[in-house]
C-alpha positions, 0 to 999 in steps of 0.5 A, a space after each residue: 225243778 220247775 221255773 217257779 221253784 227256781 225263781 223262788 230259790 234264786 230270790 232266797 239266795 239273793 235275800 240271804 246274801 243281802 242280809 249277811 253282816 258287813 263285819 263277820 262275827 269273828 272279825 277283830 273289828 267286831 270287838 272295836 265296834 263293841 267298844 265304840 258302843 261302850 264309849 258312845 253309850 257312856 258319853 250319852 249317859 253323861 250328857 243326859 245326866 248333866 243336861 237334864 237330870 242333875 240340874 233339876 235334882 232328879 235322881 233316877 236310880 243307879 250311882 248317878 242318881 245317888 251322886 245327885 242326892 249326895 251332891 245336894 247334901 254335902 256338895 260333892 262333885 258327882 263325878 268324884 263320888 261316882 268314881 269313889 263308888 264304881 271302883 270299889 264296886 268293880 273290885 267287889 264284882 271281880 272278887 265275888 263274881 269272877 273274871 267275867 267282870 273284866 276289862 269292859 266293866 272296868 272301862 265303863 266304870 272309869 269313863 262314865 264319871 270321866 265324861 260326867 266330869 268333862 260335861 259338867 260345865 254344859 248349860 242345862 237345856 230345861 228347867 222344867 222337871 217333867 221335860 227333864 225326866 222325859 228327855 233325861 230318861 230317854 238319854 239314859 236309856 239310849 246310852 245304856 242300850 248302846 252299852 249293853 249292845 257292846 256287851 258292856 257295863 257301866 258298873 255301879 249298882 249292877 254289881 250289887 244287883 248281881 251279888 244279891 241275885 247270886 246269894 239271895 235268890 232274888 231275880 236280877 230284874 227284881 234286885 235292880 228295881 229294889 236298889 233303884 227304888 231305895 235310891 228314889 225313896 231316899 231322894 223323896 226324903 232328901 230332895 222332895 216327894 215331887 222330884 222322886 215322882 219325876 225320877 220314877 217317870 225317868 226310870 220308866 222311860 229309860 227302861 222302855 228306851 233300853 228295850 227299844 235300842 236292844 230290840 229295835 223298831 222292826 217288831 215281828 209277828 208270829 202267826 199260828 193257823 189252824 185250818 183244813 186248807 193248811 196246804 193251800 195256806 202254806 203254798 200261799 205263804 211260801 210263794 206269795 209272801 215269800 216266807 218260810 213256815 213250820 208245819 205242826 201237828 195239833 189235836 183238837 181239845 173237844 173233837 180229839 181229832 188231829 189238826 194241821 197247824 201252820 206257824 209263820 213269822 212275818 214283819 209288821 207290814 206283812 200282817 194284812 197280806 197274811 190275813 188276806 191269804 188266809 181269808 182267800 184259802 179258808 174264811 173259817 180258819 182259826 188264827 192266832 197272831 201275836 207280837 214277838 220281841 226278836 226273830 233271828 235267822 233267814 229272812 230276818 236279822 242274823 244272830 
């Protein structure tokens, strides 16, 4: 092994050690972290509900949104209604969907209304519906994202959505959107059409925030490089960018000739360097660079 190979191997070994998780996957502390995510997420959802959404009569889907509507009609405290709905729905999920609707969903179904009740006396932070829908949607998204990262659930309409998914063939995403749509449509009749529109804004923002919490800010790019100088490009990627790569074999659709394809996954900040490396090796290379949601493995985050 020459000196350059030894240096690169050492750098990769050190990089791998730096990326080892602080808490191993099989550690009991991992379970503790998951419950912390669940509890913290439920608290953030409750705060978002009481500080932004409920005081401004914005019913952005789910059992919490339904509780806002019912409160406006009959004056029932939202937390009590959420318990009244969550517990039977959890039992339904346990019967229909099996034991995988276990203790985490039970905890989520109980503690979310509890936090809603405990924070009910907090003063609302704004009386502007647009601001409430934006920040309330962000808070709901952050809370649900943390709950999902803890592999938990707050129960509620998720149970009905999964039952519909299992027995009607409707996709899970469609089922959730359908149920949320029904609640928002009901809010349009009971509250006002304007409130329903604000609820749609909150629902959209919460869905995008969930994706952000789940995936994170460090989006990666995957590049496919078709070039006659694939060996030179591969060497530059390995030793200048310090990235691994995969060699694929393609066949030109017009020429019917075999072409070497280099596939490499890089970070957002490395795109410019990669393009320069390719340009130096082969200015006529055909390159496809696209975004990818998550990448697991050496050089990126672990599973």
